[in-house]
N, C-alpha and C positions, 0 to 999 in steps of 0.2 A: 505495499499498500504505499501511494508515495503522497506527498505533502500538496500536490500540484492544484490549484484551485482551477487553473488553465492551463490546456494542454493543445496544442495543435499538432496532425500527421499530415505532413504533405498539405496543406490548405493552399486552396490554387480559385483564383479567380479570372474568367477570360474573358470578355464583351469582345463580340467577333475574332478577330485576328489581334489585338491588342491583351496583352498579360497582364492585369493588374497587381495580381499578388500571387506567385511562384512558390509551390512548395514549403513553403514556410510551416515550421517548428518552432513554435517557441513555446516557451514554461515559466506559467506564473505561481510564484507558491503564496502560498497561504500567512494572511496577516504581516504582508509585505508590499510596499508600492515597486510596480514593473514601470520601468520609462518606453514607453516606443517609440524610437527618437528618427528622425529621416526629414528629407526634404519634403515642401511640396509638391506632391505627387508619386511619392513614394511606395503609396499602398497602405498606410494607419488607417485613413478612413474605414477603405473597404473593408481593410482585416476585424474591422471592430461593429463593422455593419454586419459581417456575415456570423461574430461570436452573441450576435445580439439578435438571428434572423431576420433582418431588413435585408438581404442578401443573400443568396443561395450560392452556396462555393461549387464551382464549376466540380472541382474534384476534389478529394483529401475529406478529413472530419476534423471538429473539433470535439475535446472535451471539456464539460464544464461541469465543476461543482461532483466531478467524476464519474460522470455518464454522459453517452454521446449526444449533442445539439439534438441532432435530427433523430423525433421520433418521443423525445423528451421535450420539447420545446415547455410542455404547460408542466410539470416539473420543475425546469430550473427556470424560466421569466421570473416568477414572485420572488427569487431569490438574489435579483441582480435589478441592480438602478444604474440607470445610462444617463450621456449627455453625451449625444452622438450629432444632433440637429436640433438649430434652436427648438424650444419648447412654442406650442401657441397660445402664448398668455394673451388674454385679451387686453389691450393700452385703458380701456375704461374703468377696468377693476381694482383691485389695490391687491399687493401682494397675498397676505392672507384669505381675499373672494377668491383667488386664483386658485389658491390649493385646495379650497376648499371643493372647488369643481373638479379637480380632477382625483379629489379623496374619494368623493362619490360615484365618481366613473369608473374606480377602481375598486370600489364596494369595503374601504379600509373602514373598520368598527371602531380603532383605537380615537377615543376624543381628545388625545394631547397629541395625535400623528402630527398635526400641523405647526401647532406652538412647539413643539420640541424639534422639527425642525427648521424652522423661523431661527430658534435660538441657537442651532449648531452652527448656522453660518452668521450670527450675529446680522438677521433683521428683523428687526420691530414687530410681535404678534399684535392685529388688529389697528395697525396704522391705517393713517386717512391718506397717505402719499399712494396715486394710481400708477400703474407701473407705467404710465406714458411719462412719468416724471421722473422717475427711476436713473440713474446715471448706469453706464455701461456693466461699473463692477456691480453695482446691486440685480442689473438683469443677469446678469454670473451667476451670483451669490442663488438668486432664487429659481434659478433653473438646478442648481444643485441641491436645491433643499425639496424640489420637485423628486430630485433621484434617490434620497435617503428617505424621503417621507414613510415608506414604507416597511423603513430597518434593514434593509438589503443586508447580505453577507459580502455581496460585491460587486464592487464600483466601475462602471467602463467611462473612462469620460477622454470624450477627443477635442484636444486643444482649450483646456476651459480658461488659459490664462491668454488667449487671443485676444486682441484688440483692448487690452486693458490697461493703463497707464503704471508708473513705478508700483504707487501704494494701492493699487489694485491690484496688483502681480503680489504683491507681500500677502497681502489679506487672504487670497484663494491660497497660498502656497501655503500659508501658516494653516489653514484648517485643514488644508486635505490632509497633511500632516498629520493634525489631531486627530482628522477621521481613523485613520490607521491606527496609532500610537495609543489612543486614549480609545477609541471606537471599536477598535480589534476589524477595520474593514479593512478587505483585499483591495487593492486600487489598482486598474492598470490605465495609464496614463499616456496621452500621446502628445509631441511635441514636436517643431522645428526648433526649437531653440535649445539650444546645449545648454546655456550656462541654468535655465529653468532647472532640466533634468537635472545638472549634477547636484544641485544645492535638495533636489527631494526627492529621487529617485532611491529606492535599495538596490534593484536589477535594472540592465540597461539590453536592450534589444536596439539593435541599430539596422536598420531598413534601406535599402534603399534599390530603386526600379522592381519594388515586389519582391526582392531577396531578401532572406536576414544574413546579413554579413556579422553579427556578432553577436553573441549573449553571454554576458559578462555580469558578476555582482559590479557594483560602481565601485568599491574598495580594490577590486582584482584591475578594473579600467585605470584607475588613479596610482595602481604600485605599477604597474608598465609606464607610466610618464611622469613619472619623481626623476627629481634628478638623481645622476649616478655616475659613478666613472668606472671609464671602460678599458678596461686592459684587452689587448692582444698579445698573446705570450706563446711560447711552446706549448707549456705543458699548465692546461687553464686549471685541471684539479689540484692538480701539488700547490699551484700560487692561491687556490681556494684555500689549503690546507695551513700556507703559509701564514696568510692574512688572519685566519682564525686563531694561530699559537702565538705569533708575535703582537698583536696587534688586538685580540680580545673579540674579534668580532665575527657575527656569523649572517650578517646581511648583506648574501652574497647570495647571486646566483649564476649558474652556470648555465651559458648559451648552447657551447660547443667544445670539442678540444680543447679551442685555441681562443675562445675569449669568453671574459668573467664581467660580469658588471657590481660592483659594489655600492651597496646604499649610503654606505654611511661615509658622506661627502667630507666631514670632518677630518677623516684621517689623512694625516701627511703624505703626497702621492711621491714626495723623493725619497721618505724614508721607506717605503712599500717596495718602489723601486730598487731600492739597494738590498733589501732582505731576499725579493726575487733573486737577483747577480747574487747575492753571497750564496742561495740554494742551486744555482744552476740551470737557474731559467733563464730564458732568453726574453727580451720583451721586444714585441716590434710597434707595438702602439701603448700610450695611456691619455686619456684626455677627459675632463667633463664633460656630460651630455646632458642636455634637459629640455624634453620633450614635453609640448601642452599636450590636452585632450584634444583641443582644435587640431593640430598637428596631424595626432593621430589618426581622427573620424579623417580628414580629410588624406590621408595617407592608404585607408581601408575603405575608401568611398569611392577610389581611383581620383585625386586632387581635386573632390567637390568640396567645398565647405560647407557646414552648417550654421547657419546664424546662431 
């Protein structure tokens, strides 16, 4: 039994001769925030639409909450809250009045569900302000309140910070994190903004041209892109042993037989080189490297940057 809330198996969507999503395999773990990162048109929204039944896959399948989505929609959908397309809120009604209509349509019996959802996203209950008078940030928060009103186990949010100002972005980011940490929700969130995913997500799937290019925890991605000293030597394994013994550092990664990366950049390179020579290790190269996440994403997406 795995701990994946969402798991896709070669999920594919084609529109005629155009492939929007190609053999996608993502793994969303329970109780974490998964960031689906890619440029506009990469296939993020199509993927999310397939996960909630708005679009049928051409091939492959999605397993959601431990069940194949196809054939189990009525069991799965009540446990999902989604924000994929803007809800059709009535501009001449208040936020509370709008949510009451949706609650009635969904048959929600809990009398406190509307108040609780509004409080969760820091919107007032029974406020007199009409939806047409809401700021963009308030409209986005109301849409998320609608998504969480029935207390779902899983949230699927497509670009929830798109179009918000910096203050609105920070507010939405904070309560999405709160929904996961305090509310126990599993959240799949998409974005084309690298900096926001890096501030919010626990795990990241990078998608480009409909294909999954990489899937790792954010910590693993950041570890790949920290400062390090690159040594090219005649015997990398022996060199690592010298560093561990002489400098008591184990923050080392062996790339291959001749290359190693030392992440403890405070250690003196000249003394390390001297220790290598004394141990009979030839040194071809030693230099400080500093890659950013942006550099890394450009590399794996074939030179395409992500905002």
